[in-house]
C-alpha positions, 0 to 999 in steps of 0.5 A, a space after each residue: 361229579 357230585 359237589 359235596 359243598 353244594 350238597 352240604 349247603 342245602 343242609 346249612 340253609 335248612 339249619 338257618 331256617 330253623 335256628 330256634 328249634 335247633 337251639 343254634 345261632 347264626 351271624 353274618 361277619 363283616 366280610 359277609 361270611 356266615 358262622 353258625 354257632 352250634 354249641 359255643 354260646 348256645 345249647 345246641 341239640 340232637 337234631 343240630 348234631 345230626 345236621 352237623 354230621 351230615 354236613 361233615 359228610 358232604 350230604 352223602 350220608 343218612 344219620 339218625 339217633 336211637 336208644 340202645 344199651 351198654 350193659 343194660 344202661 340206656 344211651 343215645 347211639 348214632 347210626 349212619 350209612 353212606 353209599 359214597 364212603 371214600 368221598 363222604 368220609 375221607 374226602 369230606 368228614 376227615 378232620 384233615 385241616 388244622 386251622 391256626 390263625 393268630 391265637 385261633 385254633 380249630 380242627 377243620 372238617 367237611 366239604 371245604 377241605 375238598 376245595 383246599 385239598 387238605 391234605 392233597 395226598 387224600 384227594 389223590 388217593 380217592 381221586 376226587 376234588 370239588 369245584 364249587 363257588 361256596 365253601 362249607 366248613 365244620 370247625 371243632 373249636 371252643 371259640 367262634 372264628 372272626 373275619 381273619 380266620 374266614 379270610 384264610 379259609 376263603 383264600 385256601 378254598 379260592 372262594 369269596 369270604 362271603 361264600 364261606 359257611 362255618 358251622 362250629 361246635 366245641 368238643 364238650 357239647 351235645 353237637 360235639 358228642 354227636 358229630 364225633 361219634 358220627 365219625 365211626 365209619 370214617 374212623 374205620 375207613 381212615 384206618 384201612 387206608 393207613 394200613 394200605 387198603 385202597 378206599 376206592 374198593 369200599 362200596 358201602 358203609 354203615 356204622 353205629 356208635 354210642 354218643 358220649 355224655 357231655 363231660 366237664 371240659 373239652 379235654 375229658 370230652 375228647 377222651 370220652 368221645 374217642 372211647 365211644 368209637 374205640 371201645 364200642 363203635 361198630 362198622 359194617 362195610 361192603 368191599 369189592 375185595 377183602 384183604 388179610 391186612 384188614 384184621 388189623 383195623 380194630 382198636 384192640 390191635 393197638 399196644 395202647 388199647 385197654 384204658 380210657 383215652 384220657 388216661 392214655 393221653 395223660 400218661 403220654 404228657 398230653 402229646 398225641 405223637 406219643 400215642 400209638 396211631 393204631 388206637 384210633 379205630 372202631 372197636 369192631 369192624 365187619 367186612 362183606 367181600 362182594 367177590 366171594 360172598 364171605 363176611 369177616 368179623 374183627 375186633 370186639 366191643 368193650 363195655 367195661 372201659 367205656 363205662 369207666 370213661 363215661 364216669 358212670 355212677 350206679 347205685 
């Protein structure tokens, strides 16, 4: 079976070869681990965002950036496709590992999760786990991890600390904006699995999503990046068999739909658990049923809420 850590390591090595061009910076920790700063103390870049996203997806996706329009306003959009949707999205990209060591906190994504089995239920569901000597992890955080954080990750992954590679980017950064919009296919597949559809039935996945402007702080950026997916992200999937429950995938089936996410979060006293989990989904999903040849369209794009979230000023 394919090793997503080994495939992601190839991308990491390319990043290390082109640090200056990518506007990133790596450093070796005392325990030999490699930390790559993609936006904490450096500017980062679109290309670094593409590579970060490909690492998150375990090297099993192709990612690019194009320019498209929302109500005649041009924005950068991410486009992506994968021929291994369950493994790339749920087995690797899903932010399924909350890493908390002393005062350090980060959401962990990427192939290392498949070594630590975080969470185990996901890997049972998709019938996958990795076996590699190297652990590649993507951390969404505003600080770089120290030796203690890396030692925790290494222990959970059963590898040597010197074989841990961590790519790090805060939410309010260009790489942060790119990689979160790059979760558009994963968001659709995650919602499908949550409502009871077997992700192993998904054969191919492709998606497109606007990349949020960089906002003034991580909290506002979290809102705008989520809105990119919930109000204007689109997913196209081919499945072995369609199920009626899939009409419940899009974000507009949520009771909280209709306002920028920052406003919803603020009204919930910044408590994620008070927000309807069905909101975290693509705006639109198109599903091609291989068994019948029919293609089903669910959901809609919502430019009005998106542009409000993006703090757009027009003359």
